[in-house]
N, C-alpha and C positions, 0 to 999 in steps of 0.2 A: 140336379143331382139324381140321376136315375141309375138303376142297376144295368147289368150287361146288355139286356136286349132293348134298351132305350125305347121304352114303350111309346113315349111321345118324343120323337127325335128332336133334340135341341139344336137342330141344324138350320141354317138360314140362307143357304145359297139360292140364287134366283128369286122367284116370288111364289106365293101360295098357289098360283096357277100351274107352276111346274112341280113343286113339292109342297104339299099341304102339311106344314109343321106349325107348331105354336109360335116360334119366332117369326115365321113368314106371315102369320096372321097378325101378330103384334106390330109388324113393320108397316102395316096399312094405317095404323093409328099413330105410330112413332117411327118415322123413317130413320131416326138417329139411334135406333136400338143397337146395343152393343152386347157382346159376351157370348153369342151363339157360336157353335162350332161350324166349320165348313169343310167340305171335302172328306177325305178318308184319313184315318189315323187313330192312334190310341190316346188315352187321357193325358199323356205326357207330351204329345206332339204340340207344336206351337199353334196349329190351326184348331186345336180343341178349345182354346180360349177358356171360358168358364164352365165348360162341360167336363166335370171331374168323374164321370162314370167310368168304372173299369170292369173288365170281364169277371163273371162269377162272383160278384159282390154278394155278401151276406149281411144280415143285420149288424153283425160285429163291426163291419166296415163303415157303417153310417157315420159314426163319430169321426173317424179318420178322414172321410171325404168332406165332412163339414169343416174340419180344421184346414184341410188343403184348399178348399174353396175360399175361405176367409183370407188365407195367406196369399192366394193368387190375386184376389181383389185388391188387397192392400198394396201389392207390388205393381199392379198395372197402372201405368201413367194415364191411360184413357178412362180410368174409373175415378169419379169423384166420390170417394168412399163415404163421406158423411152426408152428401146431398143427393146422390143418385138413388132412385128407387130400384129395388132389386126383386126379381121374380125367380123363385126356386121351386123346382118340382122334385119331390122325393117319392121313390117307389121301391120298396124293399120287401123281402120276405119269401119270395118264390124259391130262391135257392136253399133257404132254410127248410122249407117244406119238402123240396125235391131230394136234398142230400143230408142236411143236418139231422133230420128225424131218425135216420138210420144209425148215426154215430154219436149223437149227443142229445138225447131226449130231454135231459134236464136243462140244457142250454138253449133249447129251441121251443120252449113252451110259449103259449100266448102271452103270459106275463113277462117272460124274458124278451119277447119281440117288442112289447110295449116299452120296457125299460131301456132297451138299446136305442129305440127311436127317440125316447125322451132325452137321453143323454145327448144325442146329436142336435135335437131341436133346442134344448136348453143352451147349448153352446152357440147356436146361431142367434138365439134371442139375446144372449149376453154380448155378442160380438158384432152383430150386423145391424146397423140402423136402417130405417126405411126399407123394410123387407116384408114381402108377402110370400108365404110358403104354401104351395099346393101339396097336400099329402094324398097320394093315390093309394087306395087300399091294396092289400096283397092280392095277387092274381090267383084264382083257383086253377092250380096247375093241372087239374083233370081236363082242362081244355085240350090238352095234348092228345087225348083219346076220343074227344068228341068232334073230330073231323074225319074226313075220309083219308085214312092213313095208307101210305105206301110202304113197301118193304123197307126203304131207307128210314122212314119214321120209326117203325117198329124196332129197328136195330139201334138207332141213335138214342132212343128214349131210355134204354136200359143202361146207358152210360151217363147221360147228363141229368137224368131224373130217377136215380136208382131207387129211392125209397118208394116211389109210386108205381114202379114197374117190376114188381117181384111176383106177379101172377098169384096174388093172394086176395084178401078182402080189403085192399088198400083204398078202394073207391069210397067205402063208407067212412073210413078213418080220415081220409084227406078232405072229404066234403065237410065233415064236422070241424076239423082243425082249421080249415080256411075261414069258416064263419067265426070260430073262436078268436083267431088272429084279428079279423075285422072288428069284432066286438071290442077287443082290447084297444085297438086303435081309436075307436069311437069314444071309449071311456076316457082315454088320455086327452083327446081334444075337447070333449064336452066338459072336462074339469074346469075349463076357463083359464088354464095355466098360461095360455098364449094369447089371451085377450086383455092383458093388463097394461099394455103399452100403446101409445098413440101411433107408433110407427112400426109395429111388428105384430103379425098374426099368422096363424096356421089354420087352413081350411081343408077339410076332407072333400075331395072331388070324387064322388062314388060311382062314376060311370063304369068302372072296371067290374063292378058287381054283376053286370049283365052276363058275365061269363060263369057265375056261380052255378054249379050243378044243382038240379032240382033235388029236393030232399026225398021226393017220391022215388023209391028204388026202381020202379017200372020205367021211369023217365031219365034215370041218371046218365044214360049213354046217348041221349038224343043229340043229334048234330047241333052244335051251337054257333058255328061259323063256317063259311065257305072256305075251301082249301086255298082259294086265291088270296086270302088275307094273311096267310102264313107262308114261311119259307119252306124249303125242302125238308126241314126237320119237324114240321108240323107243330112247332112250339113258338119260335120267335116270329115276330110279325114281318111281313113283306112291306114294301113301300106302300102298297094299297092298305095294308093293315095299320101302318103308322099314320096314314092320312085319316083313316076312320077314327083312330084313337085321339089324334089332335083335334078333330072336329068335335068329338064327344067331350073332351077335356075343356075346350073353349066354351062349349055350351054350358057345362057345369059352372064354370067361372062366372058366367053372366046370369046364373040362376040363384035366387036367394037360398041361404042356408035353411034347410028344412024342406025345400021344394026342388031339390036337384034330381034330375032324371037318372035312372039306372037301367034304361032300356036302350036297345040298339036301334039302328036305322037300316032300312032295306038297301040303301046305297049312300055313298058319301055325299055330303052337302044336301041331303034331303031336308035337313033342318039345320039352319045356321043362325044362332042367336046373335043379335047385335045390341050394343048399348042403346038405351033410349034417352030421350030428353029428360024424362023423370028420374031415370036411374043410369046416369052416364059413368058407371064405375063397376069394378069387380066386387062382387058381394062378399061380405065378411059376416061373422056372427053379430057384430055390433051395428051394421047398417042394413041388415036383412029385415 
């Protein structure tokens, strides 16, 4: 359950050698994996399967997407709803920072961000047995100016990330707001609210924090990622960017809670974590 720009594409065509995505990595361990999207199309297309992401999603949409996902699973004859293990990746907040901050400050505070995520997660916990949820922290949207931008990037940013591209002191504000959002997420998960059942948990996979802008104002605009990792709009990830994100997410999943990496790699697959004989599982708060 990702927002519009599908940070870790839930697509599974071909193999990880063709497209490095989380489903294609998982298929190496479970060839019978189901639910990933294939080809092109929107969330209502048949080939989207259990990928319920839709364009320009905001925190408010998290609950609706959770409901839609549960409904799809219950209706799918290929899903053994009670016995199949389910992996969900949630990634929200960037559009609230980019647009909501301009029009609804009270509804896009860090506390509101946390409350809307909680509503969706509570619903999943109450309605989905055997479920592991990856919660990817909100992206620091200032990444859009910390790449070598073309004219097209400059033009598009004013439309789809209005709050951050008003030519004021938005950099300081957004840098702090991103961290406040991430702190609110951490408080929610650290509360233990989702560690009470044997077959449901939520784990923050913090790799996305590598994009956080430095607090040092002299370094705030340092280039954070090569232009080849993003598309023509300098914001959404290219196939190469999705591959890097999938690699980093997978590594986080195989790292104990409290010891997860928040640093990038010079190139894709430089570091690829595998299950070990001692720890042949995805880490949770209870088994770390």
